[in-house]
C-alpha positions as CSV (number, residue, x, y, z in Angstrom):
1,M,92.1,-100.8,68.5
2,T,93.0,-103.9,66.5
3,L,95.2,-101.9,64.1
4,L,96.9,-100.2,67.0
5,K,97.7,-103.6,68.7
6,H,98.8,-105.0,65.4
7,E,101.3,-102.1,64.8
8,I,102.7,-102.4,68.3
9,K,103.1,-106.2,67.9
10,M,104.8,-105.8,64.5
11,N,107.3,-103.3,66.0
12,L,107.8,-105.1,69.3
13,K,111.0,-106.9,68.3
14,S,112.6,-103.7,67.0
15,L,111.5,-101.8,70.1
16,L,113.1,-104.4,72.5
17,I,116.4,-104.5,70.5
18,W,116.8,-100.7,70.5
19,A,115.6,-100.3,74.1
20,V,117.9,-103.0,75.4
21,C,120.9,-101.8,73.4
22,V,120.6,-98.2,74.3
23,G,119.4,-98.9,77.9
24,F,122.2,-101.4,78.6
25,S,124.8,-99.1,77.1
26,C,123.7,-96.4,79.6
27,F,123.6,-98.9,82.4
28,G,127.1,-100.2,81.6
29,C,128.6,-96.8,81.3
30,L,127.1,-95.7,84.6
31,L,128.6,-98.7,86.4
32,L,132.0,-97.8,85.0
33,Y,131.9,-94.5,86.8
34,K,133.1,-95.7,90.2
35,G,136.0,-97.7,88.7
36,L,137.1,-94.7,86.7
37,Q,136.4,-92.0,89.3
38,D,140.0,-90.9,89.7
39,T,140.7,-91.0,85.9
40,V,137.4,-89.1,85.3
41,K,138.6,-86.2,87.5
42,Q,141.8,-85.9,85.4
43,M,139.7,-86.1,82.2
44,A,137.4,-83.4,83.5
45,D,140.2,-80.9,84.0
46,M,141.6,-81.7,80.5
47,Y,138.2,-81.5,78.7
48,S,137.2,-78.2,80.4
49,G,140.1,-76.4,78.7
50,L,139.5,-77.6,75.1
51,G,137.6,-74.4,74.0
52,A,135.1,-75.1,71.3
53,F,135.1,-78.8,71.9
54,S,134.2,-78.2,75.5
55,A,131.4,-75.9,74.5
56,A,130.0,-78.4,72.0
57,L,129.7,-81.2,74.5
58,G,128.9,-79.2,77.6
59,F,132.2,-79.6,79.5
60,D,132.4,-75.9,79.9
61,K,129.1,-75.9,81.9
62,I,129.2,-79.0,84.1
63,S,132.0,-81.1,85.5
64,L,132.6,-84.6,84.2
65,A,133.9,-85.5,87.7
66,T,130.4,-85.4,89.3
67,P,127.8,-88.1,88.9
68,E,125.3,-85.7,87.4
69,G,128.0,-84.2,85.1
70,Y,129.1,-87.6,84.0
71,Y,125.5,-88.5,83.2
72,A,124.8,-85.2,81.4
73,T,127.9,-85.2,79.2
74,E,128.4,-88.9,78.5
75,I,125.3,-91.1,79.2
76,A,122.8,-88.5,78.0
77,L,124.5,-88.4,74.6
78,I,124.0,-92.1,74.1
79,F,120.4,-91.8,75.1
80,A,119.7,-88.8,72.9
81,I,121.2,-90.2,69.7
82,G,119.8,-93.7,70.3
83,G,116.4,-92.4,71.1
84,A,116.3,-90.1,68.0
85,M,117.4,-92.9,65.7
86,F,114.8,-95.3,67.0
87,S,112.0,-92.7,66.7
88,A,113.2,-91.8,63.1
89,M,113.4,-95.4,62.0
90,T,110.0,-96.3,63.5
91,G,108.2,-93.2,62.1
92,A,109.7,-93.8,58.6
93,V,108.3,-97.2,58.1
94,M,104.8,-96.8,59.6
95,L,102.9,-96.0,56.4
96,S,105.4,-96.7,53.6
97,K,105.8,-100.3,54.6
98,E,102.2,-100.9,53.5
99,E,102.9,-99.8,49.9
100,E,106.3,-101.5,49.8
101,G,104.9,-104.8,51.1
102,H,101.8,-104.5,48.9
103,T,99.5,-104.7,51.9
104,V,98.0,-101.3,51.3
105,E,95.4,-102.9,49.0
106,F,94.1,-105.1,51.8
107,L,94.3,-102.3,54.4
108,N,92.2,-99.9,52.4
109,T,89.5,-102.5,51.7
110,L,88.7,-102.6,55.4
111,P,85.8,-100.4,56.7
112,F,88.2,-97.7,57.9
113,G,88.8,-94.3,56.4
114,R,92.4,-93.2,55.7
115,G,92.2,-90.7,58.5
116,Y,91.5,-93.6,60.9
117,I,94.4,-95.6,59.6
118,V,96.9,-92.6,59.9
119,F,95.6,-91.8,63.4
120,R,96.0,-95.4,64.7
121,K,99.5,-95.7,63.2
122,Y,100.6,-92.4,64.6
123,L,99.2,-93.5,68.0
124,A,101.2,-96.7,67.7
125,L,104.3,-94.6,67.1
126,V,103.7,-92.5,70.2
127,V,103.1,-95.7,72.3
128,L,106.3,-97.3,71.0
129,I,108.3,-94.1,71.8
130,L,106.8,-94.1,75.4
131,L,107.7,-97.7,75.9
132,F,111.3,-97.2,74.6
133,N,111.7,-94.3,77.1
134,T,110.3,-96.3,80.0
135,I,112.6,-99.3,79.4
136,C,115.7,-97.1,79.0
137,I,114.9,-95.1,82.1
138,L,114.6,-98.3,84.1
139,W,118.1,-99.3,82.9
140,V,119.4,-95.8,83.8
141,F,117.9,-96.1,87.3
142,A,119.5,-99.5,87.7
143,G,122.9,-98.0,86.7
144,F,122.6,-95.2,89.2
145,A,121.6,-97.8,91.9
146,G,124.7,-99.7,91.0
147,M,126.8,-96.5,91.4
148,G,125.2,-95.9,94.8
149,E,124.2,-92.4,93.6
150,M,120.9,-90.9,92.3
151,P,120.6,-88.0,89.9
152,P,118.9,-84.7,91.0
153,A,115.2,-85.5,90.5
154,K,114.0,-82.2,89.0
155,E,116.7,-81.9,86.4
156,F,116.5,-85.6,85.5
157,F,112.7,-85.4,85.0
158,I,112.9,-82.2,82.9
159,Y,115.7,-83.7,80.8
160,H,113.7,-86.9,80.0
161,V,110.5,-84.9,79.2
162,A,112.6,-82.8,76.8
163,Q,114.0,-86.0,75.3
164,L,110.5,-87.4,74.8
165,L,109.5,-84.2,73.1
166,M,112.5,-84.4,70.8
167,Q,111.8,-88.0,69.9
168,L,108.2,-87.2,69.1
169,E,109.3,-84.4,66.8
170,V,111.8,-86.5,65.0
171,G,109.4,-89.4,64.8
172,S,106.6,-87.2,63.5
173,I,108.7,-85.7,60.7
174,C,109.8,-89.2,59.6
175,F,106.1,-90.3,59.9
176,L,105.3,-87.5,57.4
177,L,108.2,-88.8,55.2
178,S,106.5,-92.3,55.3
179,A,103.3,-90.8,53.9
180,V,105.1,-89.3,51.0
181,C,107.4,-92.2,50.0
182,R,106.3,-95.5,48.5
183,R,109.3,-97.3,50.0
184,K,110.7,-97.4,53.5
185,Q,113.3,-94.7,53.9
186,I,115.2,-96.1,56.9
187,G,118.6,-94.8,55.8
188,A,117.3,-91.3,55.1
189,A,115.5,-91.3,58.5
190,L,118.6,-92.4,60.4
191,G,120.8,-89.9,58.5
192,F,118.3,-87.2,59.3
193,S,118.5,-87.9,63.1
194,I,122.4,-87.7,62.9
195,L,122.2,-84.5,60.8
196,L,120.2,-82.8,63.5
197,Y,122.8,-83.7,66.1
198,M,125.6,-82.4,63.9
199,M,123.7,-79.1,63.5
200,D,123.5,-78.8,67.2
201,V,127.3,-79.3,67.5
202,M,128.0,-76.8,64.7
203,C,125.8,-74.0,66.0
204,R,127.4,-74.3,69.4
205,I,130.9,-73.9,67.9
206,V,130.3,-71.4,65.1
207,P,128.6,-68.2,66.3
208,D,127.6,-67.2,62.7
209,I,125.2,-70.2,62.4
210,E,123.8,-70.0,65.9
211,G,120.3,-69.5,64.4
212,M,120.3,-73.2,63.6
213,K,119.5,-73.9,67.2
214,Y,115.8,-73.2,66.4
215,I,115.9,-76.0,63.8
216,T,117.5,-78.8,65.7
217,P,115.7,-80.2,68.8
218,Y,119.0,-81.4,70.2
219,Y,119.8,-77.9,71.2
220,F,117.0,-77.3,73.8
221,T,117.2,-80.9,75.0
222,N,120.9,-80.7,75.8
223,A,121.5,-82.4,79.1
224,A,124.3,-80.2,80.3
225,D,122.2,-77.1,79.8
226,I,119.2,-78.6,81.6
227,F,121.2,-79.9,84.5
228,V,122.9,-76.5,85.0
229,S,119.8,-74.3,84.6
230,G,117.2,-76.7,85.9
231,S,114.8,-75.9,83.0
232,M,114.4,-76.2,79.3
233,D,113.9,-73.4,76.8
234,G,110.1,-72.7,76.6
235,L,110.3,-71.1,73.1
236,M,112.1,-73.9,71.5
237,A,109.9,-76.5,73.2
238,G,106.9,-74.6,71.8
239,I,108.5,-74.7,68.3
240,S,109.0,-78.5,68.7
241,C,105.3,-78.9,69.7
242,G,104.3,-76.9,66.7
243,I,106.4,-79.1,64.4
244,I,104.8,-82.2,65.9
245,I,101.3,-81.0,65.3
246,A,102.0,-79.6,61.8
247,S,103.7,-82.9,60.8
248,A,100.7,-85.0,62.0
249,V,98.2,-82.7,60.2
250,L,100.2,-82.7,57.0
251,T,100.5,-86.5,57.1
252,V,96.7,-86.9,57.3
253,F,96.2,-84.4,54.4
254,I,98.8,-86.0,52.2
255,Y,97.8,-89.6,52.8
256,K,94.2,-88.8,52.1
257,K,95.2,-87.3,48.7
258,R,97.6,-90.0,47.8
259,N,96.9,-92.3,44.8
260,L,97.6,-95.6,46.5
C-alpha cells in the first residue's frame, strides 16, 4: 500500500488543479443558466436548425432551453473533454516518469516484482480518476442547487457511469503508452484524447465513417443520447470494458519484458 499512497500523493496537486478547474467551470456555467434563460431559448431555436452541426452536438435530440438539455449539450462537453484529458495525462506519466526521472533503478531494487509495481500504479490511476469524478460531481450538484433545479436522477447517474468508463478506457490506453515509452508523453496523451472527440464529431456528421463510433468512447458516452434514451449502448460499453482489460494485461506483459 506504500507505493499506492505515494503515487496518489505525488499526483494530488495535479488532481486538485484539474478537478477544481473542470468542476468550477461546470459550476459557473450552470449558474449562468438562469440569467441567460431567455437568450438560451432563442439560441435553442437557432441551433436546432443547423443540420449537421446540430447532430454533432446533440441539439437535434434535446432542447438547450431546458435545464437537462443545457447540461447535456453544454456542461457535459466540458466535463467529458476535461475528464478525458486528465485521465490521459495521468495514465501517460505513471510508468514512464520512473525512467525519465532515473528512479526506476531504485524502484526495482525494492522487494517487489514488476507485476506488483504495475498493479499498484494502475490502482493509483483508478483511484485518482474516481476522486476526480467525485470532486467534479460535487461542483455540478452545487451548480444545480444554485440554479434551483436538479437533473433527472436516472439519466444523470447513467451519464456519469459512462463517463467514468470512458476515462478508465482513455487512462488505460495511455497507461499502456507509459509502459512502452522511456519519457513522459503528455502531449501525445492529450492529443489522443482530443482526437477521440474529433472522431466522435466526424462520425456523427459523415455517414460514410459512422463505423468509427466503435473506436471512440465519446460516442456511447454522449450526454444528449443518454438523457434522451435513458440508457447507454451496451455493446459499446462492453467494447470499452474489453479495451480496459486488454490495455492493463498488455501493460503488465510489456513492462515485465522491458529492459529497464
